[in-house]
C-alpha positions as CSV (number, residue, x, y, z in Angstrom):
1,M,0.0,0.0,0.0
2,K,1.2,3.5,-0.8
3,S,1.6,6.1,1.9
4,L,-1.5,8.2,2.4
5,Y,-1.6,11.9,3.1
6,Y,-3.9,13.6,5.6
7,E,-6.4,14.5,2.9
8,E,-6.6,10.9,1.7
9,F,-7.8,9.5,5.1
10,E,-11.5,9.4,5.7
11,V,-13.3,8.8,8.9
12,G,-14.3,5.1,9.0
13,D,-11.5,3.9,6.7
14,Y,-10.6,0.4,7.7
15,F,-7.1,-1.3,7.7
16,K,-6.2,-4.8,8.6
17,T,-2.6,-6.1,8.9
18,R,-1.2,-9.5,8.2
19,S,-1.0,-12.0,11.1
20,R,2.0,-12.8,13.4
21,T,2.4,-15.6,16.0
22,I,3.9,-14.5,19.3
23,T,6.6,-17.0,20.2
24,E,8.6,-17.9,23.3
25,A,11.6,-16.2,21.6
26,D,9.6,-13.0,21.4
27,V,8.8,-13.1,25.1
28,V,12.4,-13.9,26.1
29,A,13.8,-11.1,23.8
30,F,11.3,-8.6,25.1
31,A,12.1,-9.5,28.8
32,S,15.8,-8.9,27.9
33,V,15.3,-5.6,26.2
34,S,12.8,-4.2,28.7
35,W,14.5,-5.8,31.8
36,D,11.0,-7.0,32.8
37,F,11.6,-10.5,34.1
38,N,8.3,-10.8,36.0
39,S,7.6,-14.4,36.8
40,L,4.3,-14.3,35.0
41,H,6.3,-14.1,31.8
42,T,9.4,-16.0,32.6
43,D,8.6,-18.8,35.1
44,A,6.4,-21.6,33.8
45,E,5.8,-23.2,37.3
46,Y,4.8,-19.9,38.9
47,A,2.6,-19.0,35.9
48,K,0.7,-22.2,36.4
49,T,-0.5,-20.9,39.8
50,T,-2.0,-17.7,38.3
51,I,-5.4,-17.0,36.9
52,F,-3.9,-17.5,33.4
53,G,-2.5,-21.0,34.2
54,E,0.4,-20.4,31.9
55,R,3.0,-17.8,31.0
56,I,1.7,-14.9,29.0
57,A,3.4,-12.2,26.8
58,H,4.1,-8.9,28.4
59,G,1.3,-6.4,27.7
60,A,3.7,-4.0,26.2
61,L,5.0,-6.7,23.9
62,G,1.5,-6.8,22.3
63,F,1.6,-3.0,21.7
64,V,5.1,-3.2,20.3
65,A,4.1,-6.0,17.9
66,H,1.1,-3.9,16.9
67,T,3.4,-1.1,15.9
68,G,5.4,-3.3,13.6
69,L,2.4,-5.0,12.1
70,S,0.8,-1.5,11.5
71,A,4.0,-0.2,9.9
72,M,3.9,-3.1,7.4
73,L,0.7,-1.6,6.0
74,G,2.8,1.2,4.5
75,H,-0.1,3.7,4.7
76,L,2.0,6.0,6.9
77,T,5.6,5.1,5.9
78,E,6.4,8.3,4.1
79,T,3.8,10.6,5.5
80,V,3.8,10.2,9.3
81,V,5.5,13.2,11.0
82,A,5.1,12.1,14.6
83,F,3.4,9.7,17.0
84,L,1.6,12.0,19.3
85,G,0.0,9.7,21.9
86,M,-2.3,6.9,22.7
87,T,-4.9,5.5,25.1
88,W,-4.6,1.8,25.5
89,N,-6.5,-1.0,27.2
90,F,-5.6,-4.6,27.9
91,H,-8.7,-6.8,27.6
92,K,-7.2,-10.4,27.5
93,P,-3.8,-11.9,27.7
94,I,-1.7,-12.7,24.7
95,K,-0.4,-16.2,25.2
96,I,2.7,-17.7,23.8
97,G,1.5,-19.3,20.5
98,D,-1.3,-16.8,19.9
99,T,-1.5,-15.4,16.4
100,I,-2.5,-11.8,16.3
101,H,-3.3,-9.2,13.7
102,V,-4.3,-5.5,13.9
103,E,-7.4,-3.8,12.8
104,Q,-7.8,-0.1,12.7
105,N,-10.3,2.5,11.7
106,V,-9.8,6.2,11.2
107,K,-11.8,7.6,14.2
108,S,-11.3,11.3,13.6
109,K,-9.3,13.9,11.7
110,K,-8.3,17.4,12.9
111,E,-6.9,20.3,11.0
112,I,-4.2,22.1,12.8
113,Q,-2.6,25.6,12.5
114,K,0.8,24.2,11.6
115,E,1.1,24.4,7.8
116,G,1.3,21.1,5.9
117,M,0.1,18.7,8.6
118,G,-3.0,17.3,10.2
119,I,-3.9,15.0,13.1
120,V,-5.4,11.5,12.5
121,V,-6.8,9.3,15.3
122,F,-7.0,5.6,14.7
123,D,-9.3,3.2,16.7
124,T,-6.9,0.3,16.9
125,R,-7.5,-3.3,18.0
126,I,-5.2,-6.3,18.4
127,V,-7.2,-9.4,17.6
128,N,-6.1,-13.0,18.3
129,Q,-6.8,-16.1,16.2
130,R,-10.1,-16.7,18.1
131,G,-11.4,-13.3,17.0
132,E,-11.0,-11.8,20.5
133,V,-9.9,-8.3,21.0
134,V,-7.0,-8.6,23.4
135,Q,-5.8,-5.0,23.3
136,Q,-7.5,-1.8,22.1
137,G,-7.0,1.9,22.0
138,D,-6.7,5.2,20.2
139,K,-3.5,6.0,18.4
140,T,-2.9,9.7,17.4
141,V,-0.5,10.6,14.7
142,L,0.6,13.8,12.9
143,V,0.4,13.3,9.1
144,K,1.7,15.3,6.2
145,K,-0.7,17.1,3.9
146,K,-0.3,16.9,0.1
147,S,0.1,20.7,-0.2
């Protein structure tokens, strides 16, 4: 997909990414990079005693995977100026072996004073292989205008 400019986004536009399976290697790598070695993610015996009954991926790992999957769409590759912020909710765990994809709709657009740019808000969902929304939130980005 080609990069889209602010004017080319319409409220309601829908985008869906390819899928990706979250692996044990992902969880181990994320624990190493983030220094988050919480037993829920790294200790199989401890995790069996929790409400999840098994190890789960870090919540932030889901969000990070979402950014990569979203980038693969290409719709903002050359037109995004800045990531401005997000609200984010964690609804269900992402388990090792879950296959996730991202779905997003343009929620709103806003003209700004700064010449050549506009704000686009995406309603973004991470969905697992069972069709369950595991994480969801609004992602706000600053996007170039054509002119």
